[in-house]
Structures are given as structure tokens and as C-alpha cells.
C-alpha positions as CSV (number, residue, x, y, z in Angstrom):
1,M,25.1,-1.2,10.7
2,S,27.3,-1.9,7.7
3,K,26.8,-0.3,4.3
4,S,23.5,-1.7,3.0
5,K,21.1,-1.8,0.1
6,L,18.0,0.0,1.0
7,A,14.4,-0.7,-0.1
8,Y,11.8,2.0,0.2
9,I,8.3,0.6,0.9
10,F,5.0,2.5,0.9
11,P,1.9,1.9,3.0
12,G,-1.6,1.2,1.8
13,Q,-5.1,1.9,3.0
14,G,-5.5,1.5,6.8
15,S,-2.4,3.5,7.7
16,Q,-4.2,6.9,7.6
17,Y,-4.6,9.0,10.7
18,V,-5.7,12.6,11.3
19,S,-2.6,14.9,11.4
20,M,-0.5,12.7,9.1
21,G,2.1,14.8,7.3
22,K,1.5,17.9,9.4
23,T,4.9,18.3,11.0
24,L,6.6,17.8,7.6
25,F,4.3,20.4,6.0
26,D,5.1,22.9,8.8
27,N,8.9,22.4,8.6
28,F,9.8,21.7,5.0
29,K,8.9,23.7,1.9
30,V,9.1,20.5,-0.3
31,A,6.4,18.9,1.8
32,K,4.2,22.0,1.8
33,D,4.6,22.2,-2.0
34,T,3.6,18.5,-2.3
35,F,0.4,19.0,-0.3
36,E,-0.5,22.1,-2.3
37,E,0.2,20.3,-5.6
38,A,-2.2,17.6,-4.5
39,D,-4.9,20.2,-3.5
40,D,-4.5,21.8,-6.9
41,A,-4.6,18.6,-8.9
42,L,-7.7,17.3,-7.1
43,G,-9.5,20.6,-6.8
44,L,-10.1,20.0,-3.1
45,K,-8.2,20.5,0.2
46,I,-6.8,17.0,0.7
47,S,-4.2,18.7,2.9
48,S,-6.9,19.9,5.3
49,L,-8.4,16.4,5.4
50,C,-5.0,14.9,6.3
51,F,-4.3,17.4,9.0
52,N,-7.7,18.1,10.5
53,G,-10.1,15.3,9.4
54,P,-12.8,14.6,10.3
55,E,-11.7,10.9,10.7
56,A,-14.9,9.6,9.2
57,D,-14.3,11.5,6.0
58,L,-10.6,10.5,5.9
59,K,-11.7,6.8,6.1
60,L,-13.8,7.1,2.9
61,T,-11.9,5.1,0.3
62,Y,-11.9,7.8,-2.4
63,N,-10.4,10.2,0.2
64,T,-8.1,7.8,2.0
65,Q,-6.2,6.8,-1.2
66,P,-5.1,10.2,-2.4
67,A,-4.5,11.3,1.2
68,I,-2.1,8.5,1.9
69,L,-0.4,8.9,-1.4
70,T,0.1,12.6,-0.8
71,A,1.5,12.1,2.7
72,S,3.8,9.4,1.4
73,I,5.2,11.4,-1.4
74,A,5.7,14.4,0.9
75,A,7.7,12.2,3.2
76,L,9.7,10.8,0.3
77,R,10.5,14.3,-1.0
78,V,11.7,15.4,2.5
79,L,13.8,12.2,2.8
80,S,15.3,12.9,-0.6
81,S,16.1,16.6,0.2
82,E,17.3,16.1,3.8
83,T,19.4,12.9,3.4
84,T,21.8,11.3,1.0
85,L,19.9,8.0,1.1
86,K,19.0,6.3,-2.2
87,P,16.9,3.3,-2.6
88,S,18.0,0.2,-4.5
89,L,14.4,-0.9,-5.0
90,L,10.8,0.1,-4.3
91,A,7.6,-1.6,-3.3
92,G,4.2,-0.6,-1.9
93,H,1.3,-2.5,-0.3
94,S,-1.8,-2.2,-2.5
95,L,-2.4,1.5,-2.8
96,G,1.3,2.0,-1.8
97,E,2.3,0.5,-5.2
98,Y,1.2,3.8,-6.8
99,S,3.5,5.7,-4.4
100,A,6.3,3.4,-5.3
101,L,5.7,4.1,-9.0
102,V,5.7,7.8,-8.4
103,A,9.0,7.4,-6.5
104,A,10.4,5.5,-9.5
105,D,9.3,8.4,-11.8
106,V,7.0,6.1,-13.7
107,L,3.9,8.0,-12.7
108,N,3.7,11.8,-12.5
109,F,2.5,12.7,-9.0
110,R,-0.4,14.9,-10.2
111,D,-1.6,12.1,-12.4
112,A,-1.2,9.5,-9.6
113,V,-3.2,11.5,-7.0
114,R,-6.1,11.9,-9.4
115,L,-5.8,8.2,-10.5
116,V,-6.0,6.8,-6.9
117,K,-9.0,9.1,-6.1
118,A,-10.8,7.5,-9.1
119,R,-9.6,4.1,-8.1
120,G,-11.1,4.5,-4.6
121,K,-14.4,5.7,-6.2
122,Y,-14.5,2.8,-8.6
123,M,-13.8,0.3,-5.8
124,D,-16.6,1.6,-3.7
125,E,-19.0,1.6,-6.6
126,A,-18.1,-1.9,-7.9
127,V,-20.0,-3.6,-5.1
128,P,-23.3,-2.3,-3.5
129,A,-22.8,-1.1,0.1
130,G,-23.0,-3.9,2.7
131,T,-22.6,-6.8,0.2
132,G,-18.8,-7.1,0.4
133,G,-16.4,-7.8,3.3
134,M,-12.9,-8.6,4.4
135,A,-11.4,-10.4,7.3
136,A,-8.0,-11.4,8.6
137,I,-7.3,-15.1,9.4
138,L,-4.6,-15.5,11.9
139,G,-2.5,-18.6,12.6
140,M,-3.5,-20.6,9.5
141,E,-1.3,-21.8,6.6
142,K,-1.8,-20.5,3.1
143,D,-3.2,-23.8,1.7
144,K,-5.6,-24.2,4.6
145,V,-7.0,-20.7,4.0
146,E,-7.5,-21.5,0.3
147,E,-9.4,-24.6,1.2
148,L,-11.4,-22.7,3.8
149,C,-12.4,-20.1,1.1
150,K,-13.5,-22.9,-1.3
151,E,-15.6,-24.6,1.4
152,A,-17.2,-21.3,2.5
153,S,-18.0,-19.9,-1.0
154,K,-21.3,-21.8,-1.7
155,G,-21.8,-20.0,-5.0
156,E,-20.4,-16.7,-3.8
157,V,-16.9,-15.2,-3.9
158,V,-14.4,-15.4,-1.1
159,V,-10.7,-15.6,-1.8
160,P,-7.3,-14.9,-0.1
161,A,-6.6,-11.2,-0.7
162,N,-3.4,-10.3,1.2
163,F,-0.6,-12.8,1.9
164,N,0.9,-10.3,4.4
165,C,3.2,-12.4,6.6
166,P,3.4,-15.9,8.1
167,G,0.2,-16.5,10.0
168,Q,-1.7,-13.5,8.6
169,I,-3.8,-13.8,5.5
170,V,-6.7,-11.5,4.7
171,I,-9.7,-12.9,2.8
172,S,-12.1,-10.8,0.7
173,G,-15.4,-11.3,-1.1
174,H,-19.2,-11.4,-0.6
175,A,-20.1,-10.5,3.0
176,G,-22.0,-13.8,3.5
177,A,-19.1,-15.9,2.2
178,V,-16.6,-14.0,4.3
179,T,-18.8,-14.6,7.4
180,R,-19.0,-18.3,6.6
181,A,-15.2,-18.5,6.2
182,V,-14.7,-16.7,9.5
183,D,-17.0,-19.2,11.3
184,L,-15.2,-22.1,9.7
185,A,-11.8,-20.7,10.7
186,K,-12.8,-20.3,14.3
187,E,-14.0,-23.9,14.3
188,K,-10.6,-24.9,13.1
189,G,-8.9,-23.0,15.9
190,A,-7.8,-19.9,14.0
191,K,-8.2,-16.3,15.3
192,T,-10.1,-13.9,13.0
193,I,-10.6,-10.1,12.7
194,L,-13.3,-8.6,10.6
195,I,-12.0,-5.6,8.7
196,P,-14.3,-2.6,8.6
197,V,-14.3,-1.8,4.8
198,S,-17.0,-1.4,2.2
199,A,-14.9,-2.6,-0.8
200,P,-13.8,-6.3,-1.0
201,S,-10.4,-5.4,-2.3
202,H,-8.2,-7.8,-4.3
203,S,-11.0,-10.1,-5.2
204,P,-12.8,-10.8,-8.5
205,L,-15.6,-8.5,-7.3
206,M,-13.2,-5.7,-8.2
207,D,-13.2,-6.6,-11.9
208,P,-15.7,-3.8,-12.8
209,A,-13.4,-1.3,-11.0
210,G,-10.5,-2.6,-13.0
211,E,-12.3,-2.0,-16.3
212,R,-13.1,1.6,-15.3
213,L,-9.5,2.1,-14.0
214,S,-8.1,0.9,-17.4
215,K,-9.8,3.9,-19.1
216,E,-8.2,6.3,-16.7
217,L,-4.8,4.7,-17.2
218,E,-5.1,5.2,-21.0
219,K,-5.3,9.0,-20.4
220,I,-2.0,9.4,-18.6
221,G,1.7,9.1,-19.5
222,V,3.8,6.3,-18.2
223,M,7.5,7.0,-18.0
224,D,10.5,4.7,-18.0
225,I,11.2,3.0,-14.7
226,K,14.0,4.8,-12.8
227,Y,14.3,2.3,-9.9
228,P,13.3,-1.4,-9.7
229,V,9.7,-1.7,-8.5
230,I,8.2,-4.9,-7.2
231,S,4.5,-5.5,-8.2
232,N,1.9,-6.8,-5.7
233,A,0.3,-9.1,-8.2
234,E,3.4,-11.0,-9.4
235,A,5.8,-10.4,-6.5
236,D,8.4,-9.6,-9.1
237,F,9.9,-6.6,-10.7
238,Y,8.1,-4.6,-13.3
239,P,9.7,-5.7,-16.6
240,S,9.0,-2.4,-18.4
241,K,6.7,0.6,-18.5
242,D,4.6,-1.3,-21.0
243,K,3.3,-3.6,-18.2
244,V,2.4,-0.8,-15.7
245,A,-1.3,-0.5,-16.7
246,D,-1.9,-4.2,-16.9
247,L,-0.3,-4.9,-13.5
248,L,-2.2,-2.0,-11.8
249,I,-5.5,-3.2,-13.3
250,G,-4.8,-6.8,-12.3
251,Q,-3.8,-5.7,-8.8
252,L,-7.3,-4.7,-7.9
253,S,-8.7,-8.3,-8.3
254,H,-5.6,-10.4,-7.4
255,P,-4.0,-11.0,-4.0
256,V,-1.3,-8.8,-2.6
257,R,1.7,-11.1,-2.4
258,W,3.5,-9.1,0.2
259,E,5.5,-11.8,2.0
260,E,6.8,-13.0,-1.4
261,S,7.6,-9.4,-2.4
262,I,9.7,-9.0,0.7
263,A,11.5,-12.3,0.0
264,K,12.2,-11.0,-3.5
265,A,13.7,-7.8,-2.1
266,L,15.9,-9.8,0.3
267,F,17.0,-12.1,-2.5
268,F,18.0,-8.9,-4.4
269,G,20.3,-8.0,-1.6
270,T,18.2,-5.6,0.5
271,E,19.6,-5.3,4.0
272,A,17.3,-2.6,5.4
273,F,13.8,-1.2,4.6
274,V,12.5,2.3,5.1
275,E,8.7,2.6,5.3
276,V,7.9,6.0,3.7
277,G,4.5,7.5,4.7
278,P,2.0,7.3,7.5
279,G,2.3,4.7,10.2
280,K,4.4,1.6,10.8
281,V,2.1,-1.2,9.6
282,L,4.7,-2.5,7.1
283,C,7.5,-2.4,9.6
284,G,5.3,-4.6,11.8
285,L,4.8,-7.0,9.0
286,L,8.5,-7.1,8.3
287,K,9.2,-8.2,11.8
288,R,6.7,-11.0,11.5
289,I,8.3,-12.1,8.2
290,N,11.9,-12.1,9.7
291,R,12.8,-10.6,13.0
292,E,16.3,-10.0,11.8
293,I,15.2,-7.5,9.1
294,K,16.2,-3.9,9.8
295,S,13.4,-1.5,9.3
296,F,12.8,2.2,9.8
297,N,10.1,4.7,9.0
298,I,9.7,8.3,8.0
299,E,6.4,10.0,8.6
300,D,7.2,13.1,10.6
301,V,10.0,15.2,12.0
302,D,10.9,12.9,14.9
303,S,11.1,9.8,12.6
304,L,13.2,11.8,10.1
305,N,15.7,12.8,12.9
306,A,15.9,9.2,14.1
307,L,16.6,8.0,10.5
308,Q,19.2,10.7,10.0
309,N,21.0,9.7,13.2
310,T,20.9,6.0,12.3
311,F,22.4,6.4,8.9
312,K,24.7,9.4,9.5
313,A,27.8,7.3,9.8
314,Y,26.7,4.6,7.3
315,P,25.8,5.8,3.9
316,P,24.1,3.1,1.9
317,S,25.7,1.3,-1.0
318,P,24.8,2.7,-4.5
């Protein structure tokens, strides 16, 4: 691998698993301090939930979001302390955008972990249990999915929510409308996967959550952007700290334009991506976007060692 510009990308909800971050916690003081800082900020043992579960509690949106953010920032701090790697830009998928903003020193970690716990709570409370849904539509083009949603709506809400990669678009909205869209997609020959979530993320049904989140954002300080950060809602770089609150509020009810965000990163000159945090979901999406993209991850001691060995002889460009 030649010298390269690196992008750090951060995972969102769905990447959580019991034991995430444990080997970093056990082996690096900076990771241990990160989990303890989150415990103190939240007034609860989010570290114990990450390491021991139970899985059912870890899957609750208002727990999942601070848990993934904490595990991601612990991994980032280990990466920063144990390697000379520096990112040229940052991005995160949905919740992961908050991790990216912490990495860019835009949001204070303590503020961010409290903010995403509130975000998860507001998302859950925005729509009564059982009335919202999400599903992945596989093998269908963007314009066809948009037509499908219009046809299936019948007075309810169903919209594209995640443009993840070619052939994978997630839809979100009222449960009945999502079911109708899934049935129509199957009729048209597409594969579908229902996603077991309670909150129909990235749809207009999240507007009430956005209104409540805006009040939380008013309470916290937003700092100048240290590294370029790509926003989900616009698939473009944050222009200034003044747009942070608006883009985070808008993100809740607008689609995640992930494929376009990666295209933006590549246009910017990115040659390799490091997924920082639990799992390899984003590495998988990168391969679907472009099989030539180089991607790595850091979530535990083994992946850290692999990353160090890969980049030992090839420090990235500034």
C-alpha cells in the first residue's frame, strides 16, 4: 500500500454486540478511562451493559446509542495513542455521525454520550410501539424504491431511509405502509428483509424527536471543526460549527445518504477507510460500493494489531 489519505468511519445502531470494547478496556488505560467517563456522565454502568449484556437490554435504542458511541470513542482513543495514523476526514452512519463529531472535537464526549441517550429515548417515544417499521429492499434501483414507497403509502408514511450501497436501500415509516411496500417489492422480484426495530428512523415520523433533540442541543457547547466531517443528510462536509445542530436534527427525519458520502470521501482523495468501533458493517458496505476500496477496522486488540502491522511501513499522508 502506498501512502494514502485515511478516512475514519463510525458505525451506527445494529453493530452492537455483548463484549464490545472489553479487550480494549482490559489492555489500555485510555479505553478504561473512556468507559468510566461514560459511566460517570450517564450515571449508569454502560460499560457493564457493553461487556456483559444482557443482549435484550443492549438492543434498547436508548442504551444501544450511548453504548456504541462509547465503544467507538474508546477504540478511537486507543488508535490515537497506539499508532501514528491521522484521518484526513471523518464520517459516521446515523448514530455514528455523533462519534465522528466527537472525533473532530466538535462535540465533547460527555455531552455526546448524554445527547445520544436522549436521542434514543426521543426516537422510541416519537411513535407508539408497534406502529412503525423498517425494511431493507435488495436489488432495486433508487428511483424504483421511491416509486414503490409512493404506491404503498396510501395516506401513511413510508420513505427511503438509508441509501447504503448499490442494491441495498432501507425504507422506514408506518408499519402497515412498510408491509405494503415489502409485498410490492416482492411482486416486482426484489428481496426484502424486515428490520426488527421499534423506531422508524430517518422518516418524517421522527419530527417530534427532532424537536425534542433541538432543545438538548441548545444546552451544549459546539466547538470548531478540527477535521472535515461528512454529514448524513447532505452527503457533504459540515460547512461550520453553526450548522451542527441543524444537520443533527435534520438527520433524524432525512435519509442517510451513505453511498453518496463515500463517493464524496473518494472524490476528496481518500484511499483507505478505517471503521472505528464495533463490528464490520461499514466495511461490508464499502465492498458493495466499490470492491477496490481498501478498508480496515479497529474494535479489539486483534484488529488493532492487524491494523498496526498493515500500516507499519506505510505512514499515511498528512
